PDB file as gemmi writes it, atoms N, CA and C in Angstrom:
CRYST1    1.000    1.000    1.000  90.00  90.00  90.00 P 1                      
ATOM      1  N   MET A   1       8.027  -8.607   5.658  1.00  0.00           N  
ATOM      2  CA  MET A   1       6.910  -9.502   5.817  1.00  0.00           C  
ATOM      3  C   MET A   1       7.052 -10.703   4.879  1.00  0.00           C  
ATOM      4  N   GLN A   2       7.567 -10.455   3.669  1.00  0.00           N  
ATOM      5  CA  GLN A   2       7.736 -11.563   2.725  1.00  0.00           C  
ATOM      6  C   GLN A   2       8.634 -12.647   3.316  1.00  0.00           C  
ATOM      7  N   ILE A   3       9.710 -12.250   3.977  1.00  0.00           N  
ATOM      8  CA  ILE A   3      10.636 -13.221   4.580  1.00  0.00           C  
ATOM      9  C   ILE A   3       9.939 -14.009   5.684  1.00  0.00           C  
ATOM     10  N   GLU A   4       9.157 -13.334   6.505  1.00  0.00           N  
ATOM     11  CA  GLU A   4       8.420 -14.026   7.565  1.00  0.00           C  
ATOM     12  C   GLU A   4       7.434 -15.035   6.986  1.00  0.00           C  
ATOM     13  N   ILE A   5       6.698 -14.632   5.972  1.00  0.00           N  
ATOM     14  CA  ILE A   5       5.719 -15.524   5.345  1.00  0.00           C  
ATOM     15  C   ILE A   5       6.430 -16.712   4.711  1.00  0.00           C  
ATOM     16  N   ASP A   6       7.544 -16.458   4.021  1.00  0.00           N  
ATOM     17  CA  ASP A   6       8.298 -17.546   3.397  1.00  0.00           C  
ATOM     18  C   ASP A   6       8.778 -18.556   4.433  1.00  0.00           C  
ATOM     19  N   SER A   7       9.157 -18.065   5.611  1.00  0.00           N  
ATOM     20  CA  SER A   7       9.668 -18.965   6.656  1.00  0.00           C  
ATOM     21  C   SER A   7       8.562 -19.831   7.254  1.00  0.00           C  
ATOM     22  N   GLN A   8       7.304 -19.444   7.059  1.00  0.00           N  
ATOM     23  CA  GLN A   8       6.183 -20.229   7.579  1.00  0.00           C  
ATOM     24  C   GLN A   8       5.704 -21.285   6.595  1.00  0.00           C  
ATOM     25  N   ASN A   9       6.376 -21.366   5.453  1.00  0.00           N  
ATOM     26  CA  ASN A   9       6.036 -22.373   4.445  1.00  0.00           C  
ATOM     27  C   ASN A   9       4.556 -22.381   4.105  1.00  0.00           C  
ATOM     28  N   ALA A  10       4.029 -21.189   3.849  1.00  0.00           N  
ATOM     29  CA  ALA A  10       2.613 -21.080   3.476  1.00  0.00           C  
ATOM     30  C   ALA A  10       2.360 -21.823   2.169  1.00  0.00           C  
ATOM     31  N   VAL A  11       1.269 -22.546   2.131  1.00  0.00           N  
ATOM     32  CA  VAL A  11       0.886 -23.254   0.921  1.00  0.00           C  
ATOM     33  C   VAL A  11      -0.513 -22.783   0.560  1.00  0.00           C  
ATOM     34  N   PRO A  12      -0.749 -22.271  -0.604  1.00  0.00           N  
ATOM     35  CA  PRO A  12       0.214 -22.043  -1.675  1.00  0.00           C  
ATOM     36  C   PRO A  12       1.135 -20.862  -1.354  1.00  0.00           C  
ATOM     37  N   THR A  13       2.149 -20.715  -2.155  1.00  0.00           N  
ATOM     38  CA  THR A  13       3.127 -19.663  -1.964  1.00  0.00           C  
ATOM     39  C   THR A  13       2.471 -18.291  -2.047  1.00  0.00           C  
ATOM     40  N   ILE A  14       2.886 -17.400  -1.169  1.00  0.00           N  
ATOM     41  CA  ILE A  14       2.417 -16.017  -1.174  1.00  0.00           C  
ATOM     42  C   ILE A  14       3.539 -15.161  -1.733  1.00  0.00           C  
ATOM     43  N   GLN A  15       3.228 -14.319  -2.704  1.00  0.00           N  
ATOM     44  CA  GLN A  15       4.217 -13.401  -3.285  1.00  0.00           C  
ATOM     45  C   GLN A  15       3.712 -11.982  -3.127  1.00  0.00           C  
ATOM     46  N   ILE A  16       4.492 -11.145  -2.459  1.00  0.00           N  
ATOM     47  CA  ILE A  16       4.151  -9.739  -2.290  1.00  0.00           C  
ATOM     48  C   ILE A  16       4.887  -8.942  -3.361  1.00  0.00           C  
ATOM     49  N   LEU A  17       4.159  -8.079  -4.051  1.00  0.00           N  
ATOM     50  CA  LEU A  17       4.784  -7.203  -5.044  1.00  0.00           C  
ATOM     51  C   LEU A  17       4.008  -5.904  -5.112  1.00  0.00           C  
ATOM     52  N   GLY A  18       4.662  -4.881  -5.638  1.00  0.00           N  
ATOM     53  CA  GLY A  18       4.032  -3.580  -5.778  1.00  0.00           C  
ATOM     54  C   GLY A  18       3.584  -3.347  -7.204  1.00  0.00           C  
ATOM     55  N   VAL A  19       2.473  -2.662  -7.354  1.00  0.00           N  
ATOM     56  CA  VAL A  19       1.968  -2.291  -8.673  1.00  0.00           C  
ATOM     57  C   VAL A  19       1.691  -0.792  -8.654  1.00  0.00           C  
ATOM     58  N   ASN A  20       2.439  -0.060  -9.445  1.00  0.00           N  
ATOM     59  CA  ASN A  20       2.254   1.375  -9.536  1.00  0.00           C  
ATOM     60  C   ASN A  20       1.068   1.682 -10.444  1.00  0.00           C  
ATOM     61  N   GLY A  21       0.580   2.892 -10.373  1.00  0.00           N  
ATOM     62  CA  GLY A  21      -0.508   3.305 -11.237  1.00  0.00           C  
ATOM     63  C   GLY A  21       0.005   3.913 -12.525  1.00  0.00           C  
ATOM     64  N   PRO A  22      -0.720   3.756 -13.625  1.00  0.00           N  
ATOM     65  CA  PRO A  22      -0.335   4.391 -14.881  1.00  0.00           C  
ATOM     66  C   PRO A  22      -0.212   5.903 -14.691  1.00  0.00           C  
ATOM     67  N   GLY A  23       0.834   6.476 -15.281  1.00  0.00           N  
ATOM     68  CA  GLY A  23       1.066   7.908 -15.168  1.00  0.00           C  
ATOM     69  C   GLY A  23       1.875   8.311 -13.955  1.00  0.00           C  
ATOM     70  N   LEU A  24       2.218   7.357 -13.096  1.00  0.00           N  
ATOM     71  CA  LEU A  24       2.982   7.654 -11.887  1.00  0.00           C  
ATOM     72  C   LEU A  24       4.423   7.138 -11.966  1.00  0.00           C  
ATOM     73  N   GLU A  25       4.891   6.929 -13.186  1.00  0.00           N  
ATOM     74  CA  GLU A  25       6.208   6.338 -13.406  1.00  0.00           C  
ATOM     75  C   GLU A  25       7.353   7.144 -12.793  1.00  0.00           C  
ATOM     76  N   SER A  26       7.198   8.440 -12.647  1.00  0.00           N  
ATOM     77  CA  SER A  26       8.290   9.274 -12.141  1.00  0.00           C  
ATOM     78  C   SER A  26       8.704   8.878 -10.725  1.00  0.00           C  
ATOM     79  N   ALA A  27       7.850   8.198  -9.977  1.00  0.00           N  
ATOM     80  CA  ALA A  27       8.168   7.788  -8.604  1.00  0.00           C  
ATOM     81  C   ALA A  27       8.829   6.414  -8.527  1.00  0.00           C  
ATOM     82  N   ASN A  28       8.956   5.721  -9.650  1.00  0.00           N  
ATOM     83  CA  ASN A  28       9.488   4.359  -9.616  1.00  0.00           C  
ATOM     84  C   ASN A  28      10.896   4.273  -9.034  1.00  0.00           C  
ATOM     85  N   GLY A  29      11.771   5.186  -9.406  1.00  0.00           N  
ATOM     86  CA  GLY A  29      13.146   5.149  -8.914  1.00  0.00           C  
ATOM     87  C   GLY A  29      13.221   5.248  -7.404  1.00  0.00           C  
ATOM     88  N   GLY A  30      12.487   6.172  -6.829  1.00  0.00           N  
ATOM     89  CA  GLY A  30      12.480   6.323  -5.386  1.00  0.00           C  
ATOM     90  C   GLY A  30      11.815   5.166  -4.673  1.00  0.00           C  
ATOM     91  N   MET A  31      10.810   4.605  -5.293  1.00  0.00           N  
ATOM     92  CA  MET A  31      10.080   3.499  -4.671  1.00  0.00           C  
ATOM     93  C   MET A  31      10.887   2.212  -4.653  1.00  0.00           C  
ATOM     94  N   THR A  32      11.742   2.019  -5.631  1.00  0.00           N  
ATOM     95  CA  THR A  32      12.484   0.766  -5.733  1.00  0.00           C  
ATOM     96  C   THR A  32      13.918   0.861  -5.216  1.00  0.00           C  
ATOM     97  N   ALA A  33      14.416   2.061  -4.951  1.00  0.00           N  
ATOM     98  CA  ALA A  33      15.805   2.239  -4.502  1.00  0.00           C  
ATOM     99  C   ALA A  33      16.047   1.516  -3.177  1.00  0.00           C  
ATOM    100  N   GLY A  34      17.014   0.617  -3.188  1.00  0.00           N  
ATOM    101  CA  GLY A  34      17.387  -0.095  -1.975  1.00  0.00           C  
ATOM    102  C   GLY A  34      16.392  -1.136  -1.510  1.00  0.00           C  
ATOM    103  N   ARG A  35      15.464  -1.504  -2.347  1.00  0.00           N  
ATOM    104  CA  ARG A  35      14.436  -2.487  -1.968  1.00  0.00           C  
ATOM    105  C   ARG A  35      14.509  -3.708  -2.871  1.00  0.00           C  
ATOM    106  N   VAL A  36      13.986  -4.805  -2.393  1.00  0.00           N  
ATOM    107  CA  VAL A  36      13.946  -6.039  -3.187  1.00  0.00           C  
ATOM    108  C   VAL A  36      12.520  -6.416  -3.577  1.00  0.00           C  
ATOM    109  N   LEU A  37      11.538  -5.613  -3.177  1.00  0.00           N  
ATOM    110  CA  LEU A  37      10.145  -5.865  -3.519  1.00  0.00           C  
ATOM    111  C   LEU A  37       9.962  -5.784  -5.029  1.00  0.00           C  
ATOM    112  N   PRO A  38       9.431  -6.833  -5.663  1.00  0.00           N  
ATOM    113  CA  PRO A  38       9.147  -6.732  -7.095  1.00  0.00           C  
ATOM    114  C   PRO A  38       8.175  -5.585  -7.341  1.00  0.00           C  
ATOM    115  N   TRP A  39       8.405  -4.819  -8.417  1.00  0.00           N  
ATOM    116  CA  TRP A  39       7.625  -3.614  -8.690  1.00  0.00           C  
ATOM    117  C   TRP A  39       7.185  -3.632 -10.139  1.00  0.00           C  
ATOM    118  N   LEU A  40       5.906  -3.554 -10.381  1.00  0.00           N  
ATOM    119  CA  LEU A  40       5.359  -3.569 -11.732  1.00  0.00           C  
ATOM    120  C   LEU A  40       4.845  -2.186 -12.107  1.00  0.00           C  
ATOM    121  N   GLN A  41       5.022  -1.829 -13.377  1.00  0.00           N  
ATOM    122  CA  GLN A  41       4.520  -0.556 -13.884  1.00  0.00           C  
ATOM    123  C   GLN A  41       3.589  -0.832 -15.048  1.00  0.00           C  
ATOM    124  N   PRO A  42       2.277  -0.889 -14.785  1.00  0.00           N  
ATOM    125  CA  PRO A  42       1.344  -1.116 -15.877  1.00  0.00           C  
ATOM    126  C   PRO A  42       1.223   0.108 -16.779  1.00  0.00           C  
ATOM    127  N   THR A  43       0.748  -0.131 -17.954  1.00  0.00           N  
ATOM    128  CA  THR A  43       0.465   0.952 -18.897  1.00  0.00           C  
ATOM    129  C   THR A  43      -1.023   1.298 -18.798  1.00  0.00           C  
ATOM    130  N   THR A  44      -1.431   2.313 -19.510  1.00  0.00           N  
ATOM    131  CA  THR A  44      -2.862   2.666 -19.498  1.00  0.00           C  
ATOM    132  C   THR A  44      -3.712   1.557 -20.106  1.00  0.00           C  
ATOM    133  N   ASP A  45      -3.120   0.714 -20.957  1.00  0.00           N  
ATOM    134  CA  ASP A  45      -3.855  -0.412 -21.533  1.00  0.00           C  
ATOM    135  C   ASP A  45      -4.052  -1.548 -20.528  1.00  0.00           C  
ATOM    136  N   GLU A  46      -3.254  -1.571 -19.460  1.00  0.00           N  
ATOM    137  CA  GLU A  46      -3.316  -2.635 -18.449  1.00  0.00           C  
ATOM    138  C   GLU A  46      -3.584  -2.032 -17.087  1.00  0.00           C  
ATOM    139  N   ASP A  47      -4.515  -1.146 -16.969  1.00  0.00           N  
ATOM    140  CA  ASP A  47      -4.718  -0.370 -15.753  1.00  0.00           C  
ATOM    141  C   ASP A  47      -5.441  -1.171 -14.677  1.00  0.00           C  
ATOM    142  N   VAL A  48      -4.692  -1.975 -13.916  1.00  0.00           N  
ATOM    143  CA  VAL A  48      -5.300  -2.784 -12.861  1.00  0.00           C  
ATOM    144  C   VAL A  48      -5.836  -1.920 -11.722  1.00  0.00           C  
ATOM    145  N   TRP A  49      -5.288  -0.726 -11.543  1.00  0.00           N  
ATOM    146  CA  TRP A  49      -5.826   0.150 -10.497  1.00  0.00           C  
ATOM    147  C   TRP A  49      -7.295   0.447 -10.767  1.00  0.00           C  
ATOM    148  N   THR A  50      -7.638   0.723 -12.005  1.00  0.00           N  
ATOM    149  CA  THR A  50      -9.036   1.008 -12.343  1.00  0.00           C  
ATOM    150  C   THR A  50      -9.866  -0.271 -12.277  1.00  0.00           C  
ATOM    151  N   LEU A  51      -9.341  -1.360 -12.826  1.00  0.00           N  
ATOM    152  CA  LEU A  51     -10.076  -2.629 -12.830  1.00  0.00           C  
ATOM    153  C   LEU A  51     -10.395  -3.117 -11.426  1.00  0.00           C  
ATOM    154  N   TRP A  52      -9.454  -2.909 -10.487  1.00  0.00           N  
ATOM    155  CA  TRP A  52      -9.628  -3.402  -9.114  1.00  0.00           C  
ATOM    156  C   TRP A  52     -10.098  -2.312  -8.156  1.00  0.00           C  
ATOM    157  N   HIS A  53     -10.385  -1.104  -8.653  1.00  0.00           N  
ATOM    158  CA  HIS A  53     -10.854   0.009  -7.824  1.00  0.00           C  
ATOM    159  C   HIS A  53      -9.866   0.332  -6.698  1.00  0.00           C  
ATOM    160  N   VAL A  54      -8.600   0.437  -7.049  1.00  0.00           N  
ATOM    161  CA  VAL A  54      -7.526   0.670  -6.083  1.00  0.00           C  
ATOM    162  C   VAL A  54      -7.536   2.119  -5.599  1.00  0.00           C  
ATOM    163  N   GLU A  55      -7.372   2.280  -4.306  1.00  0.00           N  
ATOM    164  CA  GLU A  55      -7.122   3.577  -3.683  1.00  0.00           C  
ATOM    165  C   GLU A  55      -5.625   3.630  -3.372  1.00  0.00           C  
ATOM    166  N   TYR A  56      -5.088   4.836  -3.273  1.00  0.00           N  
ATOM    167  CA  TYR A  56      -3.671   5.021  -2.974  1.00  0.00           C  
ATOM    168  C   TYR A  56      -3.282   4.234  -1.717  1.00  0.00           C  
ATOM    169  N   ARG A  57      -2.215   3.452  -1.812  1.00  0.00           N  
ATOM    170  CA  ARG A  57      -1.639   2.643  -0.736  1.00  0.00           C  
ATOM    171  C   ARG A  57      -2.484   1.426  -0.359  1.00  0.00           C  
ATOM    172  N   ASP A  58      -3.307   0.954  -1.272  1.00  0.00           N  
ATOM    173  CA  ASP A  58      -4.051  -0.279  -1.030  1.00  0.00           C  
ATOM    174  C   ASP A  58      -3.160  -1.489  -1.241  1.00  0.00           C  
ATOM    175  N   VAL A  59      -3.347  -2.487  -0.404  1.00  0.00           N  
ATOM    176  CA  VAL A  59      -2.812  -3.822  -0.633  1.00  0.00           C  
ATOM    177  C   VAL A  59      -4.003  -4.629  -1.133  1.00  0.00           C  
ATOM    178  N   ILE A  60      -3.893  -5.122  -2.351  1.00  0.00           N  
ATOM    179  CA  ILE A  60      -4.955  -5.942  -2.928  1.00  0.00           C  
ATOM    180  C   ILE A  60      -4.523  -7.395  -2.791  1.00  0.00           C  
ATOM    181  N   ILE A  61      -5.349  -8.187  -2.154  1.00  0.00           N  
ATOM    182  CA  ILE A  61      -5.054  -9.602  -1.949  1.00  0.00           C  
ATOM    183  C   ILE A  61      -5.748 -10.365  -3.070  1.00  0.00           C  
ATOM    184  N   LEU A  62      -4.959 -11.177  -3.771  1.00  0.00           N  
ATOM    185  CA  LEU A  62      -5.472 -11.910  -4.931  1.00  0.00           C  
ATOM    186  C   LEU A  62      -5.616 -13.390  -4.635  1.00  0.00           C  
ATOM    187  N   ASP A  63      -6.575 -14.013  -5.324  1.00  0.00           N  
ATOM    188  CA  ASP A  63      -6.724 -15.463  -5.243  1.00  0.00           C  
ATOM    189  C   ASP A  63      -5.727 -16.103  -6.213  1.00  0.00           C  
ATOM    190  N   PRO A  64      -5.652 -17.425  -6.248  1.00  0.00           N  
ATOM    191  CA  PRO A  64      -4.692 -18.077  -7.148  1.00  0.00           C  
ATOM    192  C   PRO A  64      -4.869 -17.733  -8.627  1.00  0.00           C  
ATOM    193  N   GLY A  65      -6.068 -17.291  -9.033  1.00  0.00           N  
ATOM    194  CA  GLY A  65      -6.308 -16.904 -10.421  1.00  0.00           C  
ATOM    195  C   GLY A  65      -6.079 -15.418 -10.659  1.00  0.00           C  
ATOM    196  N   ASN A  66      -5.479 -14.734  -9.694  1.00  0.00           N  
ATOM    197  CA  ASN A  66      -5.192 -13.299  -9.751  1.00  0.00           C  
ATOM    198  C   ASN A  66      -6.437 -12.425  -9.721  1.00  0.00           C  
ATOM    199  N   GLY A  67      -7.500 -12.911  -9.121  1.00  0.00           N  
ATOM    200  CA  GLY A  67      -8.692 -12.106  -8.911  1.00  0.00           C  
ATOM    201  C   GLY A  67      -8.667 -11.498  -7.516  1.00  0.00           C  
ATOM    202  N   PRO A  68      -9.055 -10.244  -7.359  1.00  0.00           N  
ATOM    203  CA  PRO A  68      -9.021  -9.612  -6.039  1.00  0.00           C  
ATOM    204  C   PRO A  68     -10.042 -10.217  -5.081  1.00  0.00           C  
ATOM    205  N   VAL A  69      -9.580 -10.523  -3.858  1.00  0.00           N  
ATOM    206  CA  VAL A  69     -10.467 -11.099  -2.834  1.00  0.00           C  
ATOM    207  C   VAL A  69     -10.445 -10.293  -1.534  1.00  0.00           C  
ATOM    208  N   GLY A  70      -9.571  -9.309  -1.425  1.00  0.00           N  
ATOM    209  CA  GLY A  70      -9.508  -8.498  -0.211  1.00  0.00           C  
ATOM    210  C   GLY A  70      -8.659  -7.264  -0.426  1.00  0.00           C  
ATOM    211  N   THR A  71      -8.880  -6.258   0.413  1.00  0.00           N  
ATOM    212  CA  THR A  71      -8.138  -5.000   0.350  1.00  0.00           C  
ATOM    213  C   THR A  71      -7.727  -4.600   1.759  1.00  0.00           C  
ATOM    214  N   PHE A  72      -6.519  -4.045   1.869  1.00  0.00           N  
ATOM    215  CA  PHE A  72      -5.989  -3.569   3.146  1.00  0.00           C  
ATOM    216  C   PHE A  72      -5.248  -2.278   2.854  1.00  0.00           C  
ATOM    217  N   ASN A  73      -5.737  -1.150   3.352  1.00  0.00           N  
ATOM    218  CA  ASN A  73      -5.126   0.134   3.025  1.00  0.00           C  
ATOM    219  C   ASN A  73      -4.051   0.502   4.045  1.00  0.00           C  
ATOM    220  N   LEU A  74      -2.851   0.838   3.537  1.00  0.00           N  
ATOM    221  CA  LEU A  74      -1.717   1.141   4.403  1.00  0.00           C  
ATOM    222  C   LEU A  74      -1.725   2.565   4.938  1.00  0.00           C  
ATOM    223  N   THR A  75      -2.564   3.435   4.402  1.00  0.00           N  
ATOM    224  CA  THR A  75      -2.696   4.773   4.972  1.00  0.00           C  
ATOM    225  C   THR A  75      -3.529   4.685   6.249  1.00  0.00           C  
ATOM    226  N   VAL A  76      -4.612   3.942   6.191  1.00  0.00           N  
ATOM    227  CA  VAL A  76      -5.487   3.766   7.348  1.00  0.00           C  
ATOM    228  C   VAL A  76      -4.865   2.806   8.360  1.00  0.00           C  
ATOM    229  N   ASN A  77      -4.143   1.801   7.878  1.00  0.00           N  
ATOM    230  CA  ASN A  77      -3.568   0.746   8.715  1.00  0.00           C  
ATOM    231  C   ASN A  77      -2.046   0.761   8.608  1.00  0.00           C  
ATOM    232  N   ASP A  78      -1.410   1.734   9.220  1.00  0.00           N  
ATOM    233  CA  ASP A  78       0.038   1.909   9.163  1.00  0.00           C  
ATOM    234  C   ASP A  78       0.753   0.657   9.689  1.00  0.00           C  
ATOM    235  N   LEU A  79       1.649   0.099   8.889  1.00  0.00           N  
ATOM    236  CA  LEU A  79       2.328  -1.136   9.275  1.00  0.00           C  
ATOM    237  C   LEU A  79       3.366  -0.946  10.378  1.00  0.00           C  
ATOM    238  N   SER A  80       3.654   0.290  10.770  1.00  0.00           N  
ATOM    239  CA  SER A  80       4.547   0.485  11.916  1.00  0.00           C  
ATOM    240  C   SER A  80       3.827   0.135  13.223  1.00  0.00           C  
ATOM    241  N   ASP A  81       2.507   0.027  13.178  1.00  0.00           N  
ATOM    242  CA  ASP A  81       1.722  -0.434  14.318  1.00  0.00           C  
ATOM    243  C   ASP A  81       1.705  -1.966  14.267  1.00  0.00           C  
ATOM    244  N   PRO A  82       2.236  -2.634  15.292  1.00  0.00           N  
ATOM    245  CA  PRO A  82       2.302  -4.104  15.277  1.00  0.00           C  
ATOM    246  C   PRO A  82       0.953  -4.791  15.082  1.00  0.00           C  
ATOM    247  N   VAL A  83      -0.122  -4.176  15.532  1.00  0.00           N  
ATOM    248  CA  VAL A  83      -1.460  -4.765  15.356  1.00  0.00           C  
ATOM    249  C   VAL A  83      -1.827  -4.788  13.869  1.00  0.00           C  
ATOM    250  N   ASN A  84      -1.568  -3.684  13.161  1.00  0.00           N  
ATOM    251  CA  ASN A  84      -1.860  -3.622  11.730  1.00  0.00           C  
ATOM    252  C   ASN A  84      -0.980  -4.580  10.942  1.00  0.00           C  
ATOM    253  N   TYR A  85       0.302  -4.631  11.296  1.00  0.00           N  
ATOM    254  CA  TYR A  85       1.241  -5.533  10.631  1.00  0.00           C  
ATOM    255  C   TYR A  85       0.752  -6.981  10.755  1.00  0.00           C  
ATOM    256  N   ALA A  86       0.418  -7.369  11.975  1.00  0.00           N  
ATOM    257  CA  ALA A  86      -0.065  -8.739  12.218  1.00  0.00           C  
ATOM    258  C   ALA A  86      -1.378  -8.989  11.481  1.00  0.00           C  
ATOM    259  N   SER A  87      -2.242  -7.985  11.435  1.00  0.00           N  
ATOM    260  CA  SER A  87      -3.522  -8.141  10.753  1.00  0.00           C  
ATOM    261  C   SER A  87      -3.328  -8.419   9.261  1.00  0.00           C  
ATOM    262  N   LEU A  88      -2.463  -7.640   8.611  1.00  0.00           N  
ATOM    263  CA  LEU A  88      -2.215  -7.877   7.184  1.00  0.00           C  
ATOM    264  C   LEU A  88      -1.580  -9.242   6.961  1.00  0.00           C  
ATOM    265  N   LYS A  89      -0.572  -9.553   7.738  1.00  0.00           N  
ATOM    266  CA  LYS A  89       0.104 -10.852   7.586  1.00  0.00           C  
ATOM    267  C   LYS A  89      -0.887 -12.002   7.775  1.00  0.00           C  
ATOM    268  N   ASN A  90      -1.736 -11.915   8.785  1.00  0.00           N  
ATOM    269  CA  ASN A  90      -2.720 -12.972   9.034  1.00  0.00           C  
ATOM    270  C   ASN A  90      -3.734 -13.074   7.903  1.00  0.00           C  
ATOM    271  N   ARG A  91      -4.151 -11.929   7.340  1.00  0.00           N  
ATOM    272  CA  ARG A  91      -5.101 -11.962   6.217  1.00  0.00           C  
ATOM    273  C   ARG A  91      -4.478 -12.647   5.005  1.00  0.00           C  
ATOM    274  N   LEU A  92      -3.202 -12.337   4.739  1.00  0.00           N  
ATOM    275  CA  LEU A  92      -2.517 -12.980   3.612  1.00  0.00           C  
ATOM    276  C   LEU A  92      -2.452 -14.491   3.814  1.00  0.00           C  
ATOM    277  N   LEU A  93      -2.079 -14.912   5.005  1.00  0.00           N  
ATOM    278  CA  LEU A  93      -1.987 -16.340   5.294  1.00  0.00           C  
ATOM    279  C   LEU A  93      -3.370 -17.002   5.246  1.00  0.00           C  
ATOM    280  N   GLU A  94      -4.376 -16.305   5.739  1.00  0.00           N  
ATOM    281  CA  GLU A  94      -5.741 -16.818   5.739  1.00  0.00           C  
ATOM    282  C   GLU A  94      -6.234 -17.077   4.318  1.00  0.00           C  
ATOM    283  N   PHE A  95      -6.079 -16.078   3.442  1.00  0.00           N  
ATOM    284  CA  PHE A  95      -6.529 -16.225   2.060  1.00  0.00           C  
ATOM    285  C   PHE A  95      -5.731 -17.298   1.326  1.00  0.00           C  
ATOM    286  N   ALA A  96      -4.452 -17.434   1.642  1.00  0.00           N  
ATOM    287  CA  ALA A  96      -3.620 -18.425   0.969  1.00  0.00           C  
ATOM    288  C   ALA A  96      -4.043 -19.845   1.323  1.00  0.00           C  
ATOM    289  N   ASN A  97      -4.582 -20.002   2.506  1.00  0.00           N  
ATOM    290  CA  ASN A  97      -4.937 -21.344   2.968  1.00  0.00           C  
ATOM    291  C   ASN A  97      -6.404 -21.689   2.796  1.00  0.00           C  
ATOM    292  N   GLU A  98      -7.156 -20.833   2.076  1.00  0.00           N  
ATOM    293  CA  GLU A  98      -8.571 -21.149   1.821  1.00  0.00           C  
ATOM    294  C   GLU A  98      -8.718 -22.130   0.703  1.00  0.00           C  
TER     295      GLU A  98                                                      
END                                                                             
């Protein structure tokens, strides 16, 4: 999806990255193996999952100041379904162009 968004020259730039939850570091190797998605591992002192009320597999859409403005859960909205994929991509583009 990042490549598709980049090819559309969205302004401002949209950057997709993963943020793991504190205490879940043991899964980092499997999550990043063979992938190019930037992956962040916060500490308990920087627990954005708690600050943003994240549920497992949430995509949190941020404004330019890194404040959350939308949520899209990948468990409920499996991206292998083209409708869900298009919905997330359109939401990202929509928020970027507000």
